[in-house]
Kinemage of the C-alpha trace (Angstrom):
@kinemage 1
@onewidth
@group {chain A} dominant
@subgroup {mainchain}
@vectorlist {calphas} color= white
{ca met a 1} P 0.000 0.000 0.000
{ca lys a 2} L 1.473 3.328 -1.126
{ca ile a 3} L 0.655 6.888 0.004
{ca phe a 4} L 2.022 10.163 -1.362
{ca asn a 5} L 3.705 11.884 1.575
{ca thr a 6} L 3.762 15.692 1.266
{ca ala a 7} L 6.777 15.786 3.592
{ca ser a 8} L 8.950 13.707 1.232
{ca arg a 9} L 7.072 14.645 -1.964
{ca thr a 10} L 7.119 10.998 -3.011
{ca lys a 11} L 4.876 7.943 -2.904
{ca glu a 12} L 5.954 5.781 0.014
{ca asp a 13} L 5.112 2.299 1.251
{ca phe a 14} L 2.815 2.762 4.219
{ca arg a 15} L 4.158 1.423 7.501
{ca pro a 16} L 2.025 2.008 10.625
{ca leu a 17} L 3.340 2.722 14.094
{ca glu a 18} L 1.429 -0.348 15.323
{ca ser a 19} L 0.448 -3.386 13.287
{ca lys a 20} L -3.048 -2.965 11.802
{ca lys a 21} L -3.728 0.084 13.977
{ca leu a 22} L -3.830 3.635 12.690
{ca lys a 23} L -3.935 7.099 14.246
{ca ile a 24} L -5.237 9.857 11.940
{ca tyr a 25} L -5.682 13.545 12.661
{ca thr a 26} L -7.940 15.577 10.385
{ca cys a 27} L -8.162 19.351 10.318
{ca gly a 28} L -11.822 20.083 10.930
{ca pro a 29} L -14.050 23.062 10.143
{ca thr a 30} L -14.132 26.589 11.509
{ca val a 31} L -17.856 26.737 12.228
{ca tyr a 32} L -18.875 30.250 11.257
{ca asn a 33} L -20.534 29.728 7.850
{ca tyr a 34} L -22.040 27.107 5.545
{ca pro a 35} L -19.573 24.446 4.341
{ca thr a 36} L -18.915 24.834 0.621
{ca ile a 37} L -18.604 21.913 -1.767
{ca ala a 38} L -14.900 22.819 -1.948
{ca asn a 39} L -14.629 22.260 1.832
{ca leu a 40} L -16.653 19.073 1.536
{ca arg a 41} L -14.436 17.639 -1.195
{ca thr a 42} L -11.597 17.553 1.349
{ca tyr a 43} L -13.757 15.712 3.903
{ca ile a 44} L -14.992 13.221 1.281
{ca asn a 45} L -11.399 12.403 0.347
{ca gln a 46} L -10.384 12.149 3.994
{ca asp a 47} L -13.272 9.725 4.481
{ca leu a 48} L -12.100 7.663 1.488
{ca leu a 49} L -8.632 7.574 3.032
{ca arg a 50} L -10.096 6.309 6.304
{ca arg a 51} L -12.218 3.721 4.458
{ca leu a 52} L -9.171 2.564 2.499
{ca phe a 53} L -7.395 1.615 5.713
{ca glu a 54} L -10.534 -0.016 7.116
{ca tyr a 55} L -10.918 -1.955 3.848
{ca asn a 56} L -7.358 -3.201 4.431
{ca gly a 57} L -8.216 -4.399 7.927
{ca tyr a 58} L -6.875 -1.509 10.030
{ca lys a 59} L -8.487 -0.341 13.254
{ca val a 60} L -8.654 3.424 12.749
{ca thr a 61} L -8.659 5.990 15.543
{ca gln a 62} L -9.319 9.440 14.130
{ca ala a 63} L -9.548 12.871 15.736
{ca met a 64} L -10.947 15.961 14.030
{ca asn a 65} L -11.054 19.377 15.670
{ca ile a 66} L -14.000 21.749 15.650
{ca thr a 67} L -12.655 25.311 15.658
{ca asp a 68} L -15.364 27.193 17.541
{ca ile a 69} L -13.319 30.275 18.404
{ca asp a 70} L -11.161 32.312 16.031
{ca asp a 71} L -10.900 35.713 14.337
{ca lys a 72} L -13.689 35.116 11.795
{ca ile a 73} L -16.140 33.856 14.419
{ca ile a 74} L -15.525 36.862 16.672
{ca ile a 75} L -15.870 39.333 13.786
{ca lys a 76} L -19.190 37.767 12.772
{ca ser a 77} L -20.419 37.669 16.370
{ca asn a 78} L -19.688 41.370 16.891
{ca lys a 79} L -21.080 42.380 13.505
{ca glu a 80} L -24.371 40.538 14.054
{ca his a 81} L -24.544 41.388 17.793
{ca ile a 82} L -25.140 37.781 18.846
{ca pro a 83} L -23.185 35.457 21.175
{ca tyr a 84} L -20.469 33.565 19.333
{ca lys a 85} L -21.912 30.236 20.521
{ca asn a 86} L -25.144 30.965 18.628
{ca ile a 87} L -23.064 31.037 15.447
{ca thr a 88} L -20.838 28.044 16.129
{ca leu a 89} L -23.598 25.695 17.313
{ca lys a 90} L -25.739 26.475 14.249
{ca phe a 91} L -22.997 25.881 11.706
{ca glu a 92} L -21.527 22.888 13.508
{ca lys a 93} L -24.903 21.144 13.201
{ca ile a 94} L -25.087 22.018 9.492
{ca phe a 95} L -21.555 20.689 8.996
{ca phe a 96} L -22.321 17.323 10.593
{ca asp a 97} L -25.655 17.102 8.746
{ca asn a 98} L -23.684 17.568 5.510
{ca leu a 99} L -21.251 14.818 6.514
{ca asp a 100} L -24.173 12.458 7.162
{ca glu a 101} L -25.757 13.276 3.780
{ca leu a 102} L -22.442 12.505 2.078
{ca asn a 103} L -22.103 9.270 4.092
{ca ile a 104} L -18.852 10.418 5.697
{ca glu a 105} L -17.920 8.346 8.739
{ca arg a 106} L -17.644 10.221 12.022
{ca pro a 107} L -14.199 10.354 13.664
{ca glu a 108} L -13.806 8.766 17.088
{ca tyr a 109} L -12.989 12.188 18.585
{ca thr a 110} L -14.385 15.590 17.569
{ca pro a 111} L -13.134 17.960 20.308
{ca his a 112} L -13.910 21.678 20.317
{ca ala a 113} L -11.251 24.331 20.704
{ca thr a 114} L -13.210 25.728 23.655
{ca asp a 115} L -13.593 22.391 25.495
{ca pro a 116} L -11.940 22.564 28.940
{ca glu a 117} L -9.650 19.590 28.196
{ca ala a 118} L -8.525 21.230 24.935
{ca ile a 119} L -7.857 24.579 26.650
{ca asn a 120} L -5.947 22.805 29.439
{ca gln a 121} L -3.768 20.996 26.890
{ca met a 122} L -3.041 24.298 25.122
{ca ile a 123} L -2.005 25.850 28.453
{ca lys a 124} L 0.265 22.869 29.139
{ca ile a 125} L 1.977 23.207 25.740
{ca ile a 126} L 2.379 26.977 25.972
{ca gln a 127} L 3.842 26.788 29.471
{ca ser a 128} L 6.360 24.196 28.257
{ca leu a 129} L 7.355 26.369 25.271
{ca leu a 130} L 7.770 29.407 27.532
{ca glu a 131} L 10.003 27.410 29.875
{ca lys a 132} L 12.128 26.262 26.914
{ca glu a 133} L 12.286 29.861 25.696
{ca leu a 134} L 10.769 28.808 22.375
{ca ala a 135} L 7.841 31.142 23.038
{ca tyr a 136} L 7.683 34.591 24.609
{ca lys a 137} L 5.237 37.155 25.936
{ca ser a 138} L 4.905 40.353 23.912
{ca glu a 139} L 4.453 43.872 25.282
{ca asp a 140} L 0.642 43.576 25.207
{ca gly a 141} L 0.627 40.200 27.019
{ca ser a 142} L 0.044 37.875 24.044
{ca ile a 143} L 2.217 34.760 23.696
{ca tyr a 144} L 4.119 34.141 20.446
{ca phe a 145} L 6.122 31.210 19.100
{ca ser a 146} L 9.716 31.998 18.027
{ca val a 147} L 9.867 30.627 14.483
{ca asn a 148} L 13.640 31.046 14.086
{ca lys a 149} L 14.270 28.877 17.164
{ca phe a 150} L 12.784 25.792 15.489
{ca lys a 151} L 15.550 24.688 13.123
{ca his a 152} L 13.279 22.504 10.973
{ca tyr a 153} L 10.736 25.243 10.258
{ca gly a 154} L 9.753 25.152 6.583
{ca lys a 155} L 10.513 21.452 6.029
{ca leu a 156} L 6.918 20.551 5.058
{ca ser a 157} L 6.215 23.486 2.738
{ca gly a 158} L 9.774 23.970 1.472
{ca leu a 159} L 9.722 27.588 2.660
{ca asp a 160} L 13.003 29.495 2.531
{ca leu a 161} L 13.542 31.289 5.857
{ca gly a 162} L 16.501 33.300 4.600
{ca gly a 163} L 14.545 36.550 4.529
{ca ile a 164} L 12.708 36.206 7.837
{ca lys a 165} L 12.931 39.210 10.131
{ca asp a 166} L 13.939 38.280 13.640
{ca gly a 167} L 11.090 38.986 16.054
{ca ala a 168} L 8.583 40.020 13.364
{ca arg a 169} L 5.111 39.016 14.486
{ca val a 170} L 1.756 38.273 12.865
{ca asp a 171} L -1.485 38.433 14.835
{ca gln a 172} L -4.014 37.059 12.359
{ca asp a 173} L -4.418 33.287 12.090
{ca glu a 174} L -4.144 33.150 8.304
{ca tyr a 175} L -1.418 34.936 6.385
{ca ser a 176} L 0.441 34.874 3.079
{ca lys a 177} L 2.782 32.079 2.042
{ca glu a 178} L 5.757 34.450 2.152
{ca asn a 179} L 4.970 35.744 5.634
{ca ala a 180} L 6.989 33.394 7.876
{ca gln a 181} L 6.841 35.264 11.169
{ca asp a 182} L 6.333 34.550 14.839
{ca phe a 183} L 2.679 33.584 15.319
{ca ala a 184} L 0.309 33.979 18.237
{ca leu a 185} L -0.269 31.033 20.558
{ca trp a 186} L -2.404 32.968 23.034
{ca lys a 187} L -4.077 36.290 22.281
{ca val a 188} L -4.452 38.706 25.166
{ca lys a 189} L -7.995 39.554 26.241
{ca lys a 190} L -9.683 42.350 24.271
{ca glu a 191} L -12.985 44.106 24.777
{ca gly a 192} L -15.827 42.334 23.009
{ca glu a 193} L -13.997 38.992 22.798
{ca pro a 194} L -14.524 35.793 24.831
{ca ser a 195} L -11.598 34.862 27.056
{ca trp a 196} L -10.222 32.157 29.343
{ca glu a 197} L -8.074 32.502 32.461
{ca thr a 198} L -4.568 31.017 32.358
{ca pro a 199} L -1.359 31.276 34.424
{ca phe a 200} L 0.036 33.609 31.746
{ca gly a 201} L -3.001 35.871 31.508
{ca ser a 202} L -6.592 36.075 30.329
{ca gly a 203} L -7.222 35.642 26.623
{ca arg a 204} L -8.039 33.116 23.894
{ca pro a 205} L -6.094 30.611 21.803
{ca gly a 206} L -4.577 31.230 18.398
{ca trp a 207} L -5.611 28.837 15.654
{ca his a 208} L -2.427 26.796 15.218
{ca ile a 209} L -2.074 25.732 18.857
{ca glu a 210} L -5.560 24.168 18.769
{ca cys a 211} L -4.662 21.275 16.454
{ca ser a 212} L -1.338 20.562 18.179
{ca ala a 213} L -3.168 20.371 21.498
{ca met a 214} L -5.975 18.139 20.280
{ca ser a 215} L -3.741 15.762 18.350
{ca thr a 216} L -1.332 15.219 21.252
{ca lys a 217} L -4.224 15.014 23.733
{ca phe a 218} L -6.342 12.422 21.922
{ca leu a 219} L -3.867 10.521 19.725
{ca gly a 220} L -0.478 10.847 21.445
{ca glu a 221} L 2.842 12.515 20.698
{ca thr a 222} L 3.476 10.821 17.319
{ca ile a 223} L 0.719 9.849 14.885
{ca asp a 224} L 0.619 7.867 11.659
{ca leu a 225} L -1.111 10.310 9.364
{ca his a 226} L -2.348 13.895 9.229
{ca ser a 227} L -4.721 15.016 6.457
{ca gly a 228} L -6.152 18.282 5.164
{ca gly a 229} L -6.418 20.551 2.139
{ca val a 230} L -3.358 21.845 0.274
{ca asp a 231} L -4.194 25.366 1.467
{ca leu a 232} L -3.276 24.277 5.016
{ca ile a 233} L 0.307 23.193 4.257
{ca phe a 234} L 1.493 26.705 5.070
{ca pro a 235} L 1.151 28.225 7.534
{ca his a 236} L -1.125 25.938 9.520
{ca his a 237} L 0.523 22.540 9.185
{ca glu a 238} L 4.006 24.023 9.207
{ca asn a 239} L 3.136 25.700 12.502
{ca glu a 240} L 1.611 22.519 13.921
{ca ile a 241} L 4.883 20.677 13.293
{ca ala a 242} L 6.915 23.421 14.951
{ca leu a 243} L 4.667 23.502 18.025
{ca ser a 244} L 4.206 19.767 18.489
{ca glu a 245} L 7.830 18.769 17.932
{ca ser a 246} L 9.114 21.629 20.098
{ca tyr a 247} L 6.785 20.463 22.858
{ca thr a 248} L 7.414 16.697 22.711
{ca gly a 249} L 10.903 16.505 21.201
{ca lys a 250} L 9.548 13.747 18.932
{ca lys a 251} L 8.452 13.459 15.326
{ca phe a 252} L 4.863 14.707 15.070
{ca val a 253} L 3.515 12.966 11.924
{ca asn a 254} L 4.845 10.143 9.751
{ca tyr a 255} L 2.659 10.764 6.672
{ca trp a 256} L 1.133 14.051 5.510
{ca val a 257} L -1.724 13.728 2.996
{ca his a 258} L -3.224 16.769 1.269
{ca cys a 259} L -6.237 17.132 -1.029
{ca glu a 260} L -6.124 19.520 -4.001
{ca his a 261} L -8.484 22.436 -4.698
{ca leu a 262} L -11.925 22.284 -6.254
{ca leu a 263} L -12.451 24.540 -9.284
{ca ile a 264} L -15.794 25.845 -10.493
{ca asn a 265} L -15.856 26.039 -14.296
{ca gly a 266} L -12.069 26.323 -14.234
{ca gln a 267} L -11.920 29.025 -11.541
{ca arg a 268} L -11.338 29.055 -7.779
{ca met a 269} L -14.558 29.279 -5.795
{ca gly a 270} L -15.424 32.736 -4.469
{ca lys a 271} L -18.426 34.876 -3.568
{ca ser a 272} L -17.216 37.650 -5.889
{ca leu a 273} L -17.394 35.226 -8.834
{ca asn a 274} L -20.897 34.084 -7.818
{ca asn a 275} L -19.777 30.436 -7.808
{ca phe a 276} L -20.030 29.802 -4.080
{ca tyr a 277} L -21.935 26.489 -3.802
{ca thr a 278} L -23.164 24.525 -0.794
{ca leu a 279} L -24.795 21.106 -0.569
{ca asp a 280} L -28.198 22.825 -0.558
{ca asp a 281} L -27.262 24.512 -3.834
{ca leu a 282} L -26.572 21.103 -5.379
{ca arg a 283} L -30.054 19.975 -4.367
{ca asn a 284} L -31.987 23.124 -5.225
{ca gln a 285} L -30.073 24.713 -8.090
{ca phe a 286} L -28.614 21.642 -9.824
{ca glu a 287} L -31.300 19.184 -8.643
{ca val a 288} L -28.837 16.420 -7.760
{ca glu a 289} L -28.276 14.297 -4.665
{ca pro a 290} L -25.386 14.784 -2.239
{ca leu a 291} L -24.215 11.248 -3.068
{ca ala a 292} L -23.845 12.285 -6.726
{ca tyr a 293} L -21.213 14.762 -5.542
{ca arg a 294} L -19.490 12.012 -3.554
{ca leu a 295} L -19.388 9.922 -6.737
{ca leu a 296} L -17.967 12.877 -8.684
{ca cys a 297} L -15.154 13.113 -6.119
{ca leu a 298} L -14.565 9.357 -6.378
{ca met a 299} L -14.024 9.733 -10.119
{ca ser a 300} L -11.184 12.248 -9.600
{ca his a 301} L -7.825 11.804 -7.875
{ca tyr a 302} L -7.479 13.585 -4.541
{ca arg a 303} L -4.116 15.110 -5.571
{ca glu a 304} L -5.546 16.612 -8.767
{ca arg a 305} L -7.759 19.657 -9.064
{ca leu a 306} L -11.391 18.744 -9.661
{ca asn a 307} L -13.253 21.009 -12.098
{ca phe a 308} L -16.910 21.142 -11.059
{ca thr a 309} L -19.347 21.998 -13.864
{ca glu a 310} L -23.089 21.644 -14.352
{ca thr a 311} L -22.391 18.936 -16.925
{ca ser a 312} L -20.046 16.952 -14.672
{ca ile a 313} L -22.413 16.887 -11.685
{ca his a 314} L -25.367 15.823 -13.836
{ca gln a 315} L -23.260 13.084 -15.389
{ca ala a 316} L -22.374 11.897 -11.884
{ca gln a 317} L -26.076 11.872 -10.941
{ca asn a 318} L -26.951 9.812 -14.029
{ca thr a 319} L -24.098 7.411 -13.307
{ca leu a 320} L -25.372 6.949 -9.750
{ca leu a 321} L -28.893 6.234 -11.021
{ca asn a 322} L -27.540 3.727 -13.546
{ca leu a 323} L -25.526 2.022 -10.809
{ca arg a 324} L -28.648 1.650 -8.670
{ca thr a 325} L -30.582 0.229 -11.624
{ca phe a 326} L -27.798 -2.270 -12.242
{ca ile a 327} L -27.908 -3.406 -8.617
{ca lys a 328} L -31.672 -3.891 -8.691
{ca lys a 329} L -31.194 -6.245 -11.632
{ca asn a 330} L -28.845 -8.338 -9.507
{ca leu a 331} L -31.013 -8.530 -6.406
{ca asp a 332} L -33.042 -11.567 -7.512
{ca cys a 333} L -30.363 -13.356 -9.569
{ca asp a 334} L -29.060 -16.709 -8.348
{ca ser a 335} L -26.402 -17.363 -10.973
{ca glu a 336} L -22.689 -17.067 -10.156
{ca gly a 337} L -20.029 -15.099 -12.030
{ca glu a 338} L -16.294 -14.440 -11.972
{ca thr a 339} L -15.619 -11.367 -9.823
{ca lys a 340} L -12.412 -12.111 -7.913
{ca ser a 341} L -10.122 -10.597 -10.531
{ca ile a 342} L -12.227 -7.403 -10.600
{ca glu a 343} L -12.022 -7.064 -6.826
{ca asn a 344} L -8.255 -7.585 -6.945
{ca asp a 345} L -7.796 -4.956 -9.674
{ca phe a 346} L -10.029 -2.481 -7.806
{ca his a 347} L -8.127 -3.105 -4.567
{ca lys a 348} L -4.767 -2.730 -6.299
{ca ala a 349} L -5.848 0.659 -7.695
{ca ile a 350} L -6.967 2.148 -4.398
{ca asp a 351} L -3.875 0.781 -2.649
{ca asp a 352} L -1.789 2.854 -5.081
{ca asp a 353} L -2.145 6.244 -3.409
{ca leu a 354} L -5.941 6.120 -3.389
{ca asn a 355} L -6.255 5.959 -7.188
{ca thr a 356} L -10.044 6.175 -7.246
{ca pro a 357} L -10.367 7.221 -10.936
{ca lys a 358} L -8.658 3.985 -12.003
{ca ala a 359} L -10.673 1.926 -9.508
{ca met a 360} L -13.986 3.388 -10.710
{ca ala a 361} L -12.988 2.842 -14.362
{ca ile a 362} L -12.332 -0.837 -13.556
{ca leu a 363} L -15.740 -1.131 -11.899
{ca phe a 364} L -17.692 0.602 -14.680
{ca glu a 365} L -15.929 -1.405 -17.390
{ca phe a 366} L -16.977 -4.561 -15.549
{ca ile a 367} L -20.574 -3.340 -15.248
{ca asn a 368} L -20.695 -2.554 -18.970
{ca lys a 369} L -19.409 -6.052 -19.749
{ca val a 370} L -22.051 -7.625 -17.501
{ca asn a 371} L -24.772 -5.556 -19.182
{ca leu a 372} L -23.490 -6.413 -22.647
{ca asn a 373} L -23.330 -10.155 -21.956
{ca asn a 374} L -26.427 -10.190 -19.753
{ca thr a 375} L -24.522 -12.142 -17.070
{ca tyr a 376} L -26.111 -10.871 -13.865
{ca gly a 377} L -25.518 -12.953 -10.797
{ca his a 378} L -25.346 -13.234 -7.029
{ca asp a 379} L -21.563 -12.789 -7.018
{ca val a 380} L -21.887 -9.506 -8.921
{ca his a 381} L -24.187 -8.125 -6.233
{ca lys a 382} L -21.913 -9.434 -3.483
{ca leu a 383} L -18.893 -7.747 -5.132
{ca leu a 384} L -20.630 -4.368 -5.329
{ca met a 385} L -21.657 -4.540 -1.689
{ca lys a 386} L -18.065 -5.261 -0.684
{ca leu a 387} L -16.605 -2.468 -2.830
{ca asp a 388} L -19.165 -0.059 -1.410
{ca gln a 389} L -17.590 -0.455 2.019
{ca phe a 390} L -14.908 1.743 0.455
{ca met a 391} L -16.983 3.844 -2.003
{ca gly a 392} L -19.648 4.747 0.570
{ca leu a 393} L -22.502 5.179 -1.938
{ca arg a 394} L -25.074 3.430 0.313
{ca leu a 395} L -25.639 0.654 -2.200
{ca lys a 396} L -26.864 -1.728 0.526
{ca glu a 397} L -29.924 0.469 0.965
{ca ile a 398} L -31.145 -0.292 -2.565
{ca lys a 399} L -34.238 -2.498 -2.550
{ca gln a 400} L -36.047 -4.277 -5.338
{ca thr a 401} L -38.741 -2.102 -6.938
{ca ile a 402} L -42.252 -3.250 -6.050
{ca val a 403} L -44.288 -2.475 -9.155
{ca pro a 404} L -48.040 -1.872 -8.703
{ca lys a 405} L -50.313 -4.132 -10.759
{ca ser a 406} L -51.565 -1.181 -12.828
{ca val a 407} L -47.988 -0.310 -13.858
{ca ala a 408} L -47.141 -3.965 -14.550
{ca leu a 409} L -50.174 -4.190 -16.881
{ca leu a 410} L -49.032 -1.064 -18.727
{ca leu a 411} L -45.588 -2.624 -19.157
{ca glu a 412} L -47.159 -5.785 -20.628
{ca glu a 413} L -49.204 -3.648 -23.034
{ca arg a 414} L -46.070 -1.762 -24.069
{ca thr a 415} L -44.199 -5.047 -24.621
{ca arg a 416} L -46.962 -6.161 -27.026
{ca ala a 417} L -46.811 -2.791 -28.818
{ca arg a 418} L -43.032 -3.163 -29.282
{ca ala a 419} L -43.506 -6.700 -30.601
{ca asp a 420} L -45.999 -5.283 -33.135
{ca lys a 421} L -43.512 -2.477 -33.924
{ca asp a 422} L -46.141 0.079 -32.868
{ca trp a 423} L -43.539 2.602 -31.709
{ca ala a 424} L -45.999 5.465 -31.266
{ca leu a 425} L -48.105 3.426 -28.810
{ca ser a 426} L -44.924 2.186 -27.106
{ca asp a 427} L -43.722 5.767 -26.489
{ca lys a 428} L -47.175 6.823 -25.288
{ca ile a 429} L -47.266 4.027 -22.693
{ca arg a 430} L -43.707 4.813 -21.601
{ca lys a 431} L -44.793 8.390 -20.824
{ca gln a 432} L -47.817 7.084 -18.890
{ca ile a 433} L -45.525 4.887 -16.787
{ca glu a 434} L -43.137 7.798 -16.158
{ca glu a 435} L -46.052 9.989 -15.025
{ca leu a 436} L -46.808 7.313 -12.417
{ca gly a 437} L -43.264 7.654 -11.030
{ca tyr a 438} L -41.401 4.818 -12.781
{ca ile a 439} L -38.666 4.558 -15.410
{ca val a 440} L -38.657 1.954 -18.190
{ca glu a 441} L -35.348 0.568 -19.412
{ca asp a 442} L -35.168 -1.691 -22.446
{ca thr a 443} L -32.557 -4.468 -22.442
{ca lys a 444} L -31.736 -7.511 -24.579
{ca ser a 445} L -33.693 -9.712 -22.194
{ca gly a 446} L -36.739 -7.429 -22.015
{ca ser a 447} L -37.895 -4.231 -20.318
{ca thr a 448} L -37.411 -3.440 -16.633
{ca ile a 449} L -38.979 -0.856 -14.336
{ca thr a 450} L -37.398 1.149 -11.548
{ca glu a 451} L -38.741 3.956 -9.389
{ca lys a 452} L -37.689 7.511 -10.244
């Protein structure tokens, strides 16, 4: 099994810290707004990564933070004159509802930045860094990390620190890729902001310390794998490494896995471009299911940019519908078929750095061959159910269509019309059946009906 490691910039054989056990940390959401489909692409791919290891027999322990305090949340809270918790609780629920709709497995731990145990772990780390003189208190009382005192800073992103200004500080949590400066671990209390009491003063955490605290608290000092979007490589993940390794003196992460950006019609998503889409937009504007978007992500490689278009999402929806129809045909078949080689090829593809486009191509080529040769069978259905443990398309929920007698009689009448080559009557009956909520599909062995 091979994984592309951002730290080495190569595909590496995966070797866990413990046999058949895996510790994964995932950068979670900042809950101040609706998740976009760009955000959700990252979580879909992180879920596929988790499912890949489970498919290979690993016991996965995963932690994912919920950032429920940061600059953006406070700005929104003050602008709308509502408590920050009103914002974070609302959008956290929407986020998890979205994960459920996309059939994304829940991590074992989903701690909040404001949880007492998370705050206590942050205090513990900051105190240790102050004692080691790797962090310092500024004139206003905030605590900063000394970037130039961590000799490996820049190793993940490949950042050149030659031009860094000694002692230059940055207060905001997100900053430009060229802005390698000392960053805030603890921000001194300000009017209109929530705060927590600590031995080094009242205030609130900076963003980067949150993930270091939660990873070390719930997964230990060294973990197998850390995942997130490519936009987090710098500064966030670079800062996590500096904090965690300065605190523990040990390697923080063995494998770094990053998902590429989503494009909308060839452009980055943005409100100014009016291409800012949520899962509700997929339902209401594009009239597709959330699982169609999951399938679209499956058909692209996580390390390649995915170009979302109206055509591509509708194609994914049609492919999903066709897959369900295919499964219904297999539900009542008793014959056996050769599927072992297909499973092996599929497995080999996903083991090669999560090559889902190749795996899905193998599956669809097999389905086309089965359709062409009319060789449905029990083993085909069993194969799809097994592969769906990885794909996560909820194929087990598909049930055989129960056709009302009135619709069955219409289908018989249409079959007679087709035998008589009365195509006008055949089309008329097809439309009648569709108006009743069913779809007719003509095959070599006859016509079948599925619900819309």
